[in-house]
C-alpha positions, 0 to 999 in steps of 0.5 A: 796875738789872735788872728782877726775873724771876718766879723771884725772891723778894719780900716786900712786907710784906703777906704772904710771896711765894715761887716756886710749884713748879708755875709761874713766878708768885710767890705771895702767901701769907696765914695767918690764925690764929684761935680757931675756923674760923668766925672764920678765915672771917669774917676772910677775908671781912672783909678781902676776900681773895676779891675780891683773888683769894685761894683756900684752900690746904689744910685749916683745921686746929687746932694748937698754935703754938710760937716758937723764940727764941735756941734756946729754944722757947715756946708761943704763945697761952698754949699754946691750940690755934688754927686756921690757914687759909692762902690763896694768890694767884698774880699776875704782877709788873711793875716799871719799871726805875729 
């Protein structure tokens, strides 16, 4: 089995990993959806994302979320607007060859 390169995509179940357009390091991406900016930041601190090396990516914005299921769209959160905050973490991946 060949070792993956930093350009490969990964998903470890803890967040989405994909190639960063500005580097060859993969990204861990976490988006928190909360009813307020204060609650989104509280969750960031509670989960210790700062200690894990995450930094904010863009602005925390209020928006409506919809989901597409079998080509039908339905609103999430009963149509209420929520705030989304996205944090990223760059890191190198090292894997042993099996």
